[in-house]
C-alpha angles and dihedrals in degrees: 000000000000098000149316129254135188102264120228089203136056114236109235116238113268146105096302135078124191094260128103088233091059095039090056086074088072117121124202106241119250094237090061094047087051099042101068097172132060141164123241120200126204104186125146147101089310086069091069102072088043092199134128100335146309089294089072090110091060100038095048086071097044108098112226095024115121090235089057089056093044091052093048091051096043105036106011135243118350092239090057100038113025132172090270088065091067091063097084087053091057091087108151086201092152097039115131109176091191090059091050092051092049090051093049090051091048088052089059095247118153098192138029127207118194121198097241093184128004128197089281093077096236111131120212093206136069097266128186090205100060139028087206095091140116094247092061101030139029107004092013088215132114095243096182092053096045094047093045090054093047094047094048091048087062091052094254128132118248128217140164137218120217120200100169093122091074090054087078091079105005097108100035092117086070089068090061097056136036102281146135091256087083092057108100090212088073100044090108089067103030095041125204091320092208129167109282094238092055109099115240113260129234095263093055094043093050092051090045089056096043093052091048092051090047089058090051096049098042101042107018096220115194092209124045112187125198127194127225104275094080086063095046090053093033096147091058096042099036099092091043092051089054092048092049095047093050091047093048098042092048092049088052090052088051091050093045095233135118116247137179138205115214117208138174131227112343103332094119129031114250113273096028098083139351118284116228126200114204114225090340146097140201128254091215142032115281122218092220122059109257141176140224118212116198140147138247083225117070099205106033143026093207129056118287129167099242107044122176104213133208119237121252086237092060091049092051092047092050091048092053093044093049095046092050088058096052095267143112135222126239107191119197128219128191116217124197119255089257091062099254122128112227112254093238090058091048090051092053092049093049092049091052087048093053090053092049092047087061100033106024091110087072092050114032117074094002129131132208119277126221092282125021095225151293140248143102101277116098114215112219106230127217152046117330093358103109095115092055094072111093120232115286123246135216089262091060103097129180127197134215129168140207111193106308094340115101124203122205115194123192111209093214134019106295092198122231096331130041115202115199105194095183088068092059114139087233098057096054093205089128109042099171121097113249115241102175142356121208134180111225108245093024119099101213132068114252129238113249145163131195127211142133091303094057139261107323113200126188111224132198117251091236111063124202092241136018089233134063118343118228125201124193114214112201117195125215115265 
C-alpha cells in the first residue's frame, strides 16, 4: 500500500475493502469470460474538427505541431477560437442510439464501452460536477444514459471508459501561447493544464474519484475502463484506485451483477482487475483473463475525414488469436459529430458479424486449450505493436475449447487439407479419440485421419466464409 488519503467518498458495505489484499478476492464475471467481443466508441467534441486524431484538442495548442498550424489556418487564433468553440458543432442531430445498438448486436458484440469522458474534459453524461457536459451543451442529451438503455434493450452489456486523469495536463500547451486555456472562465473544461510530469494534487484527485463514482451510481456500467496515465502517475493515483475499486465492486455486489475494471500497464496488481493492451497482443497464453483494445481505424480513435481502415479479415484473425490466449477484443468505432456511423465502419462490423454468425460457437463461451495454437507466423507481443505482426497463413491455427469439444481455427484458407500438428499421436496433447470432425457452416462431417504427423482433415474447396476456417473436433464418448 503506497499511502492513505482522506477519502471524499464512503465505501458502500460489501465484501471489499480498499486494500490490494482485499481486492485480490475479485473474480472476473462469467459473462465477460464468455463474451469475447465488444465495441468501443470514441465520440465527442474532438469528432468535430475531424482532423489528425482525437488528440486534436491538445495539439491545436502546441506551437510547431502541424495541428496547431491547421487550426490557425482553418479556424483562426487560439485565443479567438478555442476548443470550447467546437462544442456547439457537436450536435448529434442524427443520432439514434437504438440503431447503434442494433448494429452492435448484428456485429456479434456482447458488450459496448462508451468513452464517457476523454482527455478533453467534456463529459457525455448529466454530471453534477461540471457544466461542461453533453446534457447542458452541444447535443443537450444525456448520451451515456440513452446509449446504456438502448444497448441493454438489445441484451448487450454496457460499460464506460473514463479518461479524466489525462485532463490534468492535456491542455498545458495553451499556457505557452495566447489562448482561451488561460481564461479562468473555462477552467472547468481545460482543467489545471499543468506540466505532465507534475503529480496531480488532492483537489484534482478527489474530483476525479467523485465523478467516477457518479458514473457508477447513475448508470451502473458493468465495465469501467481506465487509460494509461493512472499507471504513469501511480503513486498519486494508487490510493484512489483502491478506493474506487472497493466502491465499484461493492456496488456491483449490491446490484447482484458482475463487473470489471480495465487498466493499462501496471496500474492495478494482477488479479484485482482486467489488464488491457492498447493496439497490441500477446505471443503466448496469459494465465489471467485480459483484453486488447484497438480500432477499426488505423490512425485515429475518433472520427476524421480520411480514415485508413482495417480489413474485416484482420479483425477476425485478431479476435481468434486473442481468444485462444485467454483474452477478448474491444474494437473501437468513430462516429461523426452528427451521430452517424460511417458506412465503411458499418460494413466492417457487419462482415465480422457474418463470420461470427457462422463461427461464433468456436468463440463465445469458450476457454483456452492446453496450447493456444501452432503455425509459422510470429505474433509481436506488446503495447502499440499490432501492426508489426505479419499476415497469418493457412498453417497458423488457433485452439479454443468448450467442455470436451475442441475447436481448431485456421487464420487463412488452408486449402483442401488442414494439418493440425498439435493433434499428432506422438505429442499426446489431445488424448481423446476423435469421433467426428466438422467445419462450422458446412453441413456434412469431414474426412480425416490421425497419425504421428497430426490430424489431417480434408476440406471442401468452397469455404463457408472468406475469413478464418473453424473446425469442430468431437471426441468419442
